[in-house]
LUMTORZA-637660 format. One record per residue: x, y, z of N, C-alpha, C in turn; residue number from 0. Coordinates in nm, 2 decimals, decimal comma. Each point is the difference from the previous one (the first is absolute). Example, Ala and Ser with C-alpha at 12.3 -4.5 7.8 and 13.67 -1.06 7.14 Angstrom:
<sites>
1,32_-0,57_0,78_-0,09_0,12_0,00_0,09_0,12_0,00_0
-0,04_0,11_-0,07_0,09_0,11_0,00_-0,08_0,11_0,08_1
</sites>
This chain:
<sites>
3,24_-14,27_-1,97_-0,05_0,08_-0,11_-0,16_-0,04_-0,01_0
-0,08_0,11_0,00_-0,14_-0,02_-0,01_-0,05_-0,02_-0,14_1
-0,05_-0,12_-0,04_-0,04_-0,02_-0,15_-0,15_-0,02_0,00_2
-0,07_0,08_0,08_-0,14_0,00_0,00_-0,05_0,07_-0,12_3
-0,07_-0,04_-0,09_-0,06_0,06_-0,12_-0,17_0,02_0,02_4
-0,04_-0,03_0,09_-0,15_0,01_0,03_-0,02_0,06_0,14_5
-0,08_0,11_0,01_-0,04_0,06_0,12_-0,14_0,01_0,02_6
-0,06_-0,03_0,12_-0,14_0,00_0,02_-0,04_0,08_0,10_7
-0,09_0,09_-0,01_-0,06_0,09_0,09_-0,15_-0,03_0,02_8
-0,05_0,01_0,12_-0,14_-0,05_0,04_-0,06_0,12_0,08_9
-0,11_0,05_-0,06_-0,08_0,12_0,07_-0,14_-0,05_0,00_10
-0,04_-0,04_0,13_-0,13_-0,05_0,00_-0,02_-0,14_-0,06_11
-0,10_0,00_-0,09_-0,02_-0,13_-0,07_0,07_0,00_-0,15_12
0,08_0,09_-0,03_0,05_0,03_-0,12_0,16_-0,02_0,01_13
0,05_-0,11_-0,08_0,15_-0,02_-0,01_0,03_0,06_-0,13_14
0,13_0,06_0,02_0,06_0,05_-0,12_0,13_-0,07_-0,03_15
0,03_-0,06_-0,11_0,12_-0,08_-0,04_0,09_0,09_-0,10_16
0,10_0,03_0,05_0,09_0,09_-0,08_0,10_-0,10_-0,07_17
0,03_0,02_-0,14_0,11_-0,05_-0,05_0,11_0,08_0,02_18
0,10_-0,05_0,08_0,11_0,10_0,06_0,14_-0,03_-0,06_19
0,02_0,04_-0,14_0,12_-0,03_-0,06_0,04_0,12_-0,09_20
0,02_0,11_0,08_0,04_0,13_-0,07_0,11_-0,01_-0,08_21
0,02_0,08_-0,11_-0,11_0,12_-0,02_-0,12_-0,05_-0,07_22
0,02_-0,09_-0,08_-0,11_-0,04_-0,10_-0,09_-0,12_0,04_23
0,03_-0,06_0,12_-0,07_-0,12_0,04_-0,02_-0,11_-0,08_24
0,12_-0,03_-0,07_-0,02_-0,11_-0,10_0,00_-0,13_0,07_25
-0,06_-0,08_-0,07_-0,04_-0,15_0,06_0,12_-0,09_-0,02_26
0,06_-0,06_0,11_0,10_-0,08_0,02_-0,05_-0,13_0,05_27
0,08_-0,10_-0,01_-0,04_-0,13_0,05_-0,03_0,01_0,15_28
0,09_0,08_0,06_-0,02_0,02_0,15_-0,12_0,07_0,03_29
-0,03_0,11_-0,07_-0,14_0,08_0,02_-0,11_-0,10_-0,01_30
0,00_-0,08_-0,11_-0,11_-0,11_-0,03_-0,02_-0,08_0,11_31
0,10_-0,06_0,05_-0,02_-0,09_0,11_-0,06_0,07_0,12_32
0,06_0,12_0,04_-0,04_0,07_0,12_-0,15_0,05_-0,02_33
-0,03_0,03_-0,12_-0,15_0,04_-0,03_-0,08_-0,11_0,02_34
0,03_-0,12_-0,05_-0,09_-0,12_0,01_-0,02_-0,02_0,15_35
0,10_-0,01_0,09_0,00_-0,03_0,15_-0,10_0,11_0,06_36
0,01_0,14_-0,04_-0,08_0,10_0,06_-0,14_-0,01_-0,04_37
-0,02_-0,04_-0,12_-0,15_-0,01_-0,06_-0,06_-0,13_0,08_38
0,07_-0,09_0,01_-0,05_-0,12_0,07_-0,05_0,03_0,15_39
0,08_0,06_0,07_-0,03_0,05_0,13_-0,12_0,10_0,00_40
-0,01_0,10_-0,08_-0,09_0,10_0,00_-0,14_-0,07_-0,05_41
-0,01_-0,09_-0,08_-0,11_-0,06_-0,05_-0,07_-0,08_0,12_42
0,08_-0,06_0,09_-0,04_-0,08_0,11_-0,04_0,07_0,13_43
0,03_0,14_-0,01_-0,01_0,08_0,12_-0,15_0,04_0,01_44
-0,07_-0,04_0,10_-0,15_0,06_0,00_-0,02_0,14_0,03_45
0,11_0,06_0,05_0,00_0,14_0,04_0,01_0,09_-0,12_46
0,04_-0,05_-0,12_0,02_0,08_-0,10_-0,12_-0,01_-0,10_47
-0,06_0,11_-0,05_-0,11_0,00_-0,07_0,02_0,05_-0,14_48
0,12_0,05_-0,02_0,02_0,05_-0,16_0,15_0,02_0,00_49
0,06_-0,01_-0,12_0,13_0,00_-0,03_0,03_0,12_-0,11_50
0,11_0,09_0,03_0,04_0,09_-0,09_0,14_-0,04_-0,04_51
0,02_0,00_-0,13_0,14_-0,04_-0,05_0,06_0,12_-0,08_52
0,13_0,04_0,05_0,06_0,12_-0,07_0,16_-0,04_0,01_53
0,06_0,12_-0,05_0,14_-0,01_-0,01_0,06_0,11_0,10_54
0,12_-0,03_0,04_0,08_0,09_0,09_0,04_0,13_-0,07_55
-0,02_0,11_0,04_0,06_0,12_-0,06_-0,10_0,07_-0,10_56
0,04_0,09_-0,08_-0,08_0,07_-0,09_0,04_-0,01_-0,13_57
0,09_-0,10_-0,03_0,05_-0,01_-0,16_-0,06_-0,11_-0,07_58
-0,05_-0,10_0,06_-0,06_-0,08_-0,06_-0,09_-0,11_0,09_59
-0,11_-0,05_-0,04_-0,07_-0,11_0,07_0,10_-0,12_-0,01_60
0,04_-0,04_-0,14_0,07_-0,11_-0,03_0,06_0,03_-0,14_61
0,12_0,00_-0,04_0,04_0,00_-0,13_0,02_-0,13_-0,07_62
-0,03_-0,11_0,06_-0,01_-0,13_-0,06_0,11_-0,08_0,06_63
0,06_-0,11_-0,06_0,10_-0,08_0,04_0,14_0,06_-0,01_64
0,07_-0,06_0,10_0,14_0,05_0,02_0,08_-0,08_-0,13_65
0,03_0,07_-0,11_0,04_-0,05_-0,12_0,14_-0,06_0,03_66
0,06_0,04_0,10_0,14_-0,04_0,04_0,01_-0,14_0,03_67
-0,12_-0,05_0,04_0,00_-0,14_0,05_-0,03_-0,10_-0,13_68
-0,01_0,06_-0,12_-0,06_-0,09_-0,11_0,14_-0,08_-0,06_69
0,13_0,07_-0,02_0,10_-0,07_-0,06_0,02_-0,15_0,07_70
0,00_-0,01_0,15_0,03_-0,11_0,05_-0,12_-0,09_-0,02_71
-0,13_0,05_0,02_-0,11_-0,09_-0,03_-0,01_-0,05_-0,12_72
0,04_0,08_-0,10_0,00_-0,06_-0,15_0,11_-0,11_-0,01_73
0,12_0,04_0,05_0,11_-0,10_0,00_-0,04_-0,13_0,05_74
-0,08_0,00_0,13_-0,05_-0,13_0,06_-0,12_-0,05_-0,04_75
-0,06_0,06_-0,12_-0,14_-0,04_-0,03_-0,09_0,00_0,11_76
0,00_0,10_0,07_-0,08_0,02_0,13_-0,10_0,11_-0,01_77
-0,03_0,06_-0,12_-0,09_0,11_0,00_-0,14_-0,03_0,05_78
-0,04_-0,13_-0,03_-0,13_-0,07_0,05_0,01_-0,06_0,13_79
0,10_-0,09_0,01_0,01_-0,09_0,12_0,05_0,09_0,12_80
0,08_0,10_-0,02_0,05_0,09_0,11_-0,07_0,12_0,03_81
-0,07_0,06_-0,10_-0,06_0,12_0,01_-0,15_0,01_-0,03_82
-0,04_-0,02_-0,12_-0,14_0,01_-0,04_-0,09_-0,10_0,06_83
0,05_-0,12_0,03_-0,10_-0,09_0,06_-0,04_0,05_0,14_84
0,08_0,04_0,08_-0,03_0,05_0,15_-0,06_0,13_-0,02_85
0,06_0,08_-0,10_-0,06_0,13_-0,01_-0,16_0,00_-0,03_86
-0,03_-0,09_-0,09_-0,14_-0,01_-0,03_-0,08_-0,05_0,12_87
0,06_-0,09_0,09_-0,06_-0,05_0,11_-0,02_0,13_0,10_88
0,10_0,08_0,03_-0,02_0,12_0,08_-0,10_0,10_-0,06_89
0,01_0,02_-0,12_-0,10_0,10_-0,05_-0,14_-0,07_0,00_90
-0,01_-0,11_0,00_-0,14_-0,07_0,00_-0,05_0,01_0,14_91
0,09_0,02_0,11_-0,06_0,02_0,13_-0,06_0,15_0,01_92
0,04_0,08_-0,08_-0,06_0,14_0,00_-0,13_-0,02_-0,09_93
0,00_-0,05_-0,11_-0,12_-0,03_-0,08_-0,11_-0,08_0,07_94
0,03_-0,10_0,09_-0,08_-0,07_0,07_-0,02_0,04_0,15_95
0,05_0,11_0,03_0,00_0,04_0,15_-0,14_0,01_0,04_96
-0,05_-0,06_0,12_-0,15_-0,02_0,05_-0,05_0,14_0,03_97
0,08_0,09_0,02_-0,06_0,15_0,04_0,03_0,09_-0,11_98
-0,06_0,12_0,00_0,00_0,11_-0,10_0,15_0,05_0,00_99
0,04_0,01_-0,12_0,14_0,05_-0,02_0,00_0,12_-0,10_100
0,08_0,09_0,04_0,01_0,13_-0,07_0,16_0,04_-0,04_101
0,02_0,01_-0,13_0,15_0,05_-0,02_0,01_0,14_-0,01_102
0,12_0,06_0,06_0,01_0,14_-0,02_0,14_0,03_-0,07_103
-0,03_0,06_-0,12_0,12_0,02_-0,09_0,05_0,14_-0,01_104
0,11_0,02_0,05_0,06_0,15_-0,03_0,10_-0,03_-0,10_105
-0,01_0,10_-0,11_0,11_-0,01_-0,11_-0,01_-0,12_-0,08_106
0,10_-0,10_0,01_0,02_-0,10_-0,11_-0,07_-0,14_0,07_107
-0,06_-0,06_-0,10_-0,03_-0,14_0,04_0,01_-0,07_-0,14_108
0,12_-0,07_-0,01_0,04_-0,05_-0,13_0,03_-0,15_0,02_109
-0,04_-0,08_-0,10_0,03_-0,14_-0,02_-0,05_-0,08_0,11_110
0,08_-0,07_0,09_-0,06_-0,09_0,10_-0,06_0,10_0,10_111
0,05_0,12_0,02_-0,09_0,09_0,10_-0,14_0,02_-0,04_112
-0,02_0,03_-0,13_-0,15_0,00_-0,05_-0,07_-0,13_0,01_113
0,07_-0,10_-0,03_-0,05_-0,15_0,01_-0,05_-0,02_0,16_114
0,08_0,06_0,08_-0,04_-0,03_0,14_-0,12_0,09_0,04_115
0,01_0,13_-0,04_-0,11_0,09_0,03_-0,13_-0,06_-0,06_116
0,00_-0,05_-0,12_-0,12_-0,04_-0,06_-0,08_-0,12_0,07_117
0,07_-0,06_0,10_-0,07_-0,11_0,08_-0,08_0,07_0,11_118
0,01_0,12_0,02_-0,08_0,07_0,10_-0,14_0,03_-0,05_119
-0,09_0,00_0,09_-0,13_0,04_-0,02_-0,03_0,13_-0,07_120
0,06_0,10_0,06_0,01_0,14_-0,04_0,14_0,05_-0,01_121
0,02_0,11_-0,10_0,13_0,05_-0,02_-0,03_0,15_0,00_122
0,08_0,06_0,08_0,01_0,16_0,02_0,14_0,03_-0,06_123
0,00_0,11_-0,10_0,12_0,03_-0,06_0,01_0,16_0,02_124
0,12_0,04_0,02_0,02_0,15_0,02_-0,02_0,05_-0,15_125
-0,02_0,14_0,00_-0,03_0,07_-0,12_0,13_0,00_-0,10_126
0,12_-0,02_0,06_0,12_0,00_-0,09_0,04_-0,15_-0,02_127
-0,09_-0,10_0,04_0,06_-0,14_-0,02_0,00_-0,04_-0,15_128
0,11_-0,09_-0,02_0,02_-0,06_-0,13_-0,01_-0,15_0,02_129
-0,08_-0,06_-0,08_-0,02_-0,16_0,01_0,03_-0,06_-0,13_130
0,07_-0,12_0,00_0,04_-0,07_-0,13_0,03_-0,14_0,03_131
0,01_-0,07_-0,11_0,05_-0,13_-0,01_0,09_-0,01_-0,11_132
0,12_0,04_0,02_0,11_0,03_-0,10_0,08_-0,14_-0,03_133
-0,03_-0,11_0,05_0,07_-0,12_-0,02_0,03_-0,03_-0,14_134
-0,08_0,02_-0,09_0,03_-0,04_-0,14_0,13_0,07_-0,05_135
0,03_0,13_0,06_0,11_0,07_-0,04_0,14_-0,06_0,05_136
-0,02_-0,10_0,09_0,12_-0,09_0,04_0,00_-0,14_-0,06_137
-0,11_0,00_-0,09_0,00_-0,15_-0,07_-0,08_-0,10_0,09_138
-0,07_0,04_0,09_-0,10_-0,07_0,09_-0,14_0,04_-0,02_139
-0,07_-0,04_0,11_-0,13_0,03_0,01_-0,04_-0,01_0,15_140
-0,11_0,07_0,03_-0,05_-0,01_0,14_-0,02_-0,13_0,05_141
0,09_-0,05_0,08_-0,02_-0,15_0,04_-0,04_-0,02_0,14_142
-0,04_0,10_0,07_-0,04_-0,01_0,14_-0,15_0,04_0,01_143
-0,09_-0,05_-0,09_-0,15_0,02_0,01_-0,05_0,10_-0,08_144
0,08_0,09_-0,04_-0,04_0,12_-0,08_-0,09_-0,02_-0,12_145
0,03_-0,10_-0,09_-0,07_-0,05_-0,10_-0,14_-0,03_0,03_146
-0,02_-0,04_0,12_-0,13_-0,05_0,04_-0,09_0,12_0,07_147
0,07_0,05_0,11_-0,07_0,10_0,10_-0,01_0,14_-0,07_148
0,11_0,05_-0,08_-0,02_0,12_-0,06_-0,10_0,00_-0,11_149
0,00_-0,12_-0,07_-0,10_-0,02_-0,12_-0,15_0,01_0,06_150
-0,02_-0,06_0,12_-0,13_-0,03_0,05_-0,04_0,15_0,04_151
0,08_0,08_0,04_-0,03_0,14_0,04_-0,03_0,10_-0,10_152
0,07_-0,02_-0,13_-0,02_0,10_-0,11_-0,04_-0,06_-0,12_153
-0,01_-0,14_-0,01_-0,05_-0,05_-0,13_0,11_-0,03_-0,09_154
-0,01_-0,08_-0,11_0,10_-0,06_-0,09_0,06_0,10_-0,08_155
-0,08_0,08_-0,05_0,05_0,10_-0,09_0,11_0,10_0,05_156
-0,04_0,06_0,11_0,11_0,09_0,08_0,09_-0,09_0,05_157
-0,01_-0,11_0,05_0,12_-0,08_0,05_0,09_-0,03_-0,12_158
-0,05_-0,02_-0,11_0,08_-0,02_-0,12_0,09_0,12_-0,02_159
-0,05_0,10_0,00_0,07_0,13_-0,01_0,11_0,01_0,11_160
-0,04_-0,02_0,12_0,09_0,02_0,12_0,13_-0,10_-0,02_161
-0,05_-0,12_-0,01_0,11_-0,11_-0,02_0,08_0,00_-0,12_162
-0,05_0,00_-0,11_0,07_0,00_-0,13_0,09_0,12_-0,03_163
-0,05_0,12_0,04_0,07_0,12_-0,02_0,11_0,03_0,12_164
-0,05_-0,04_0,12_0,09_0,02_0,12_0,00_0,15_0,03_165
-0,09_0,08_-0,05_0,01_0,14_0,06_-0,07_0,02_0,13_166
0,03_0,11_0,06_-0,07_0,05_0,12_-0,12_0,07_-0,01_167
-0,09_-0,02_0,08_-0,12_0,08_0,02_0,00_0,11_0,10_168
-0,05_0,11_-0,01_-0,01_0,11_0,10_-0,12_-0,03_0,08_169
-0,02_0,05_0,12_-0,12_-0,02_0,09_-0,12_0,03_-0,06_170
-0,04_0,10_-0,07_-0,13_0,03_-0,06_-0,03_-0,12_-0,10_171
0,10_-0,04_-0,07_-0,03_-0,12_-0,10_-0,04_-0,12_0,07_172
0,09_-0,02_0,10_-0,03_-0,14_0,08_-0,14_0,02_0,07_173
-0,04_0,11_0,03_-0,14_0,01_0,07_-0,10_-0,03_-0,11_174
0,02_0,06_-0,11_-0,09_0,00_-0,12_-0,02_-0,16_-0,04_175
0,11_-0,07_0,00_-0,01_-0,14_-0,05_-0,03_-0,09_0,11_176
-0,01_0,05_0,12_-0,05_-0,09_0,12_0,11_-0,08_0,06_177
0,12_0,04_-0,03_0,11_-0,06_0,06_0,01_0,04_0,15_178
-0,03_0,14_0,04_-0,01_0,04_0,13_-0,13_0,05_0,04_179
-0,02_0,01_0,12_-0,14_0,04_0,05_-0,01_0,14_0,04_180
0,10_0,05_0,04_0,00_0,14_0,06_0,12_0,07_-0,04_181
0,03_0,14_-0,01_0,11_0,07_-0,02_0,01_0,10_0,12_182
0,10_-0,01_0,06_0,02_0,08_0,12_0,11_0,12_-0,04_183
-0,01_0,12_0,08_0,11_0,10_-0,03_0,14_-0,06_0,03_184
0,09_0,06_-0,05_0,15_-0,04_0,00_0,03_-0,01_0,16_185
0,05_-0,11_0,04_0,04_-0,03_0,14_-0,12_-0,04_0,09_186
-0,12_-0,02_-0,05_-0,11_-0,04_0,06_-0,06_-0,14_0,00_187
0,07_-0,06_-0,10_-0,06_-0,14_-0,04_-0,01_-0,09_0,12_188
0,10_-0,01_0,09_-0,01_-0,08_0,11_-0,12_0,03_0,11_189
-0,01_0,13_0,03_-0,09_0,06_0,07_-0,14_-0,03_-0,05_190
-0,02_0,01_-0,12_-0,14_-0,02_-0,08_-0,02_-0,17_0,01_191
0,11_-0,06_-0,01_-0,03_-0,17_-0,01_-0,03_-0,02_0,15_192
0,06_0,05_0,11_-0,04_-0,04_0,13_-0,12_0,03_0,03_193
-0,05_0,13_-0,04_-0,14_0,04_0,02_-0,10_-0,11_-0,05_194
0,02_-0,04_-0,12_-0,08_-0,09_-0,07_0,00_-0,14_0,09_195
0,12_-0,04_0,04_0,02_-0,12_0,07_-0,06_0,00_0,14_196
0,00_0,13_0,06_-0,07_0,00_0,13_-0,15_-0,01_-0,02_197
-0,07_0,04_-0,11_-0,13_-0,01_-0,01_-0,03_-0,15_-0,03_198
0,08_-0,08_-0,07_-0,02_-0,13_-0,04_0,02_-0,09_0,12_199
0,09_0,04_0,10_0,04_-0,10_0,12_-0,11_0,00_0,09_200
-0,09_0,10_0,01_-0,11_0,00_0,10_-0,12_-0,05_-0,06_201
-0,01_-0,05_-0,13_-0,12_-0,04_-0,07_-0,01_-0,15_0,05_202
-0,12_-0,06_-0,06_-0,04_-0,13_0,04_0,11_-0,09_-0,07_203
0,08_-0,07_0,09_0,11_-0,08_-0,06_-0,06_-0,12_-0,10_204
-0,10_-0,06_0,06_-0,05_-0,11_-0,07_-0,05_0,04_-0,14_205
-0,08_0,13_0,00_-0,06_0,03_-0,12_0,12_0,05_-0,09_206
0,10_0,06_0,04_0,11_0,04_-0,09_0,07_-0,12_-0,05_207
0,02_-0,09_0,08_0,07_-0,13_-0,05_-0,08_-0,07_-0,12_208
-0,13_-0,01_0,03_-0,11_-0,04_-0,10_0,03_0,08_-0,12_209
-0,01_0,12_-0,01_0,02_0,09_-0,12_0,12_-0,03_-0,07_210
0,10_0,00_0,07_0,14_-0,04_-0,07_0,00_-0,14_-0,07_211
-0,06_-0,08_0,06_0,00_-0,15_-0,04_-0,09_0,01_-0,12_212
-0,13_0,07_-0,01_-0,09_0,00_-0,10_0,07_0,05_-0,13_213
0,06_0,12_0,01_0,08_0,07_-0,09_0,10_-0,08_-0,06_214
0,08_-0,09_0,08_0,08_-0,09_-0,07_-0,07_-0,10_-0,09_215
-0,12_-0,04_0,06_-0,07_-0,11_-0,09_-0,04_0,08_-0,14_216
-0,03_0,14_0,01_-0,04_0,06_-0,11_0,10_0,01_-0,12_217
0,13_0,00_0,05_0,10_-0,01_-0,11_0,08_-0,13_-0,04_218
-0,05_-0,08_0,11_0,08_-0,14_-0,02_-0,08_-0,11_-0,08_219
-0,14_0,02_0,03_-0,09_-0,10_-0,04_-0,10_0,04_-0,11_220
-0,07_-0,11_-0,08_-0,10_0,04_-0,09_-0,12_0,05_0,08_221
-0,07_0,09_-0,06_-0,12_0,07_0,07_-0,09_-0,08_0,07_222
-0,05_-0,12_-0,06_-0,09_-0,08_0,08_0,06_-0,05_0,12_223
0,12_-0,04_0,00_0,07_-0,06_0,11_0,03_0,09_0,10_224
0,03_0,12_-0,04_0,05_0,11_0,09_-0,14_0,05_0,09_225
-0,12_0,01_-0,07_-0,12_0,03_0,06_-0,03_-0,12_0,09_226
0,01_-0,11_-0,04_-0,05_-0,11_0,10_0,09_0,00_0,12_227
0,12_0,03_0,00_0,09_0,00_0,11_-0,02_0,11_0,10_228
-0,06_0,12_-0,06_-0,04_0,11_0,08_-0,12_-0,04_0,09_229
-0,09_-0,08_-0,06_-0,09_-0,04_0,10_0,05_-0,09_0,11_230
0,10_-0,07_0,00_0,05_-0,08_0,11_0,06_0,12_0,10_231
0,05_0,09_-0,05_0,06_0,11_0,09_-0,10_0,08_0,07_232
-0,12_0,01_-0,07_-0,11_0,08_0,07_-0,06_-0,09_0,09_233
-0,02_-0,13_-0,01_-0,04_-0,09_0,10_0,08_0,02_0,12_234
0,13_-0,02_-0,02_0,09_0,01_0,12_-0,01_0,14_0,08_235
0,00_0,10_-0,09_-0,01_0,13_0,06_-0,14_0,04_0,08_236
-0,09_-0,07_-0,06_-0,13_0,03_0,08_-0,01_-0,06_0,14_237
0,11_-0,10_0,03_-0,02_-0,04_0,14_0,10_0,07_0,09_238
0,06_0,11_-0,04_0,08_0,07_0,09_-0,07_0,10_0,09_239
0,06_0,03_0,10_-0,05_0,11_0,10_-0,01_0,14_-0,08_240
0,09_0,02_-0,06_0,01_0,13_-0,07_-0,10_0,03_-0,11_241
-0,05_-0,11_-0,06_-0,11_0,01_-0,10_-0,12_0,04_0,07_242
-0,03_-0,07_0,10_-0,13_0,03_0,08_0,02_0,13_0,05_243
0,11_0,04_0,06_0,02_0,14_0,07_-0,03_0,10_-0,12_244
0,06_-0,01_-0,11_-0,02_0,08_-0,12_-0,15_0,03_-0,03_245
-0,07_-0,12_-0,01_-0,14_0,01_-0,03_-0,09_0,07_0,10_246
0,03_-0,05_0,13_-0,07_0,07_0,12_0,02_0,14_0,01_247
0,14_0,05_-0,02_0,03_0,14_0,00_-0,06_0,07_-0,09_248
-0,01_-0,04_-0,13_-0,07_0,06_-0,11_-0,16_0,03_0,05_249
-0,05_-0,10_0,04_-0,15_0,00_0,03_-0,02_0,11_0,12_250
0,10_-0,01_0,10_-0,01_0,09_0,11_0,05_0,14_-0,03_251
0,06_0,02_-0,11_0,05_0,13_-0,04_0,12_0,05_0,09_252
0,09_-0,08_0,03_0,10_0,02_0,10_0,14_-0,06_-0,08_253
0,09_0,06_0,05_0,14_-0,05_-0,05_0,03_-0,15_0,03_254
0,05_-0,07_-0,09_0,01_-0,15_0,03_0,13_-0,01_0,07_255
0,01_-0,09_0,11_0,11_-0,03_0,08_0,06_-0,13_-0,05_256
0,09_-0,01_-0,10_0,03_-0,13_-0,06_0,12_-0,04_0,11_257
0,00_-0,15_0,03_0,09_-0,04_0,10_0,07_-0,15_-0,04_258
-0,05_-0,05_-0,11_0,07_-0,13_-0,02_0,14_0,02_-0,03_259
0,07_-0,11_0,05_0,14_-0,01_-0,05_0,00_-0,10_-0,14_260
0,09_0,04_-0,09_0,01_-0,08_-0,10_0,03_-0,14_0,01_261
-0,10_-0,09_-0,05_0,02_-0,15_0,01_-0,01_-0,05_-0,15_262
0,09_-0,01_-0,07_0,01_-0,06_-0,13_-0,06_-0,13_-0,02_263
0,02_-0,08_0,11_-0,05_-0,14_0,01_-0,13_-0,02_-0,01_264
-0,08_0,12_0,03_-0,14_-0,02_-0,01_-0,06_0,03_-0,13_265
0,09_0,04_-0,09_-0,05_0,00_-0,17_0,08_-0,11_-0,07_266
-0,08_-0,02_-0,11_0,06_-0,10_-0,10_0,13_0,04_-0,04_267
0,08_-0,10_-0,04_0,14_0,03_-0,03_0,01_0,10_-0,13_268
0,09_0,10_0,01_0,00_0,11_-0,11_0,04_-0,06_-0,14_269
0,08_-0,10_0,01_0,05_-0,06_-0,13_-0,08_-0,08_-0,08_270
</sites>
């Protein structure tokens, strides 16, 4: 019996990782383990320039955790040790992915599904999408990074409303709140996300990584420390071939031909 819960497609420099647990692509322990393995491989693959994260089918990006696993986990006191600990590690691989990431949401992104999408750099949602963190209605709370990543995207006041009430947002509200970046026609979220990823994948990889790192500083560190660290990034970036190429191309009024492979070791540690 095939128990694969993750599927990967590669088109040029764009990898698309599908949560493949129909009909609602709920998060199971097996899916989390397989996603962790796939993300590790994609992050290390120099041929991959951007990642799209989506769900199989047209009913849901991901409707959250498989609640049927909970009774056993509760009985064994394993909610954190068997599930949330490793789940946070896997979701962290998305949040810290060294290349640009785009989530493509069709229809539902609930609970752990929205927490996973929130780790991506950009989120595209279909016009009929519904997004929510309903864990409070089960007597829980978003335990896979949502309290941090969603709050950073939309601010404390709106995060309070989402998490304390547990209600769903429609796509226009999610866009107005800054939770998603683009709204696509019904059925077109994946195509829109892939088009964005294709643009990102051929950009200057070192500069893109520096941008991602600097933005992490902006939300993680006090202002002075964040600014100081960006100077270290600028120093490292100024030594790259692509930086010189970009400057020379601008002066010569020609398109830049970026060629550097991503080398994270040439930059200061992100943490």
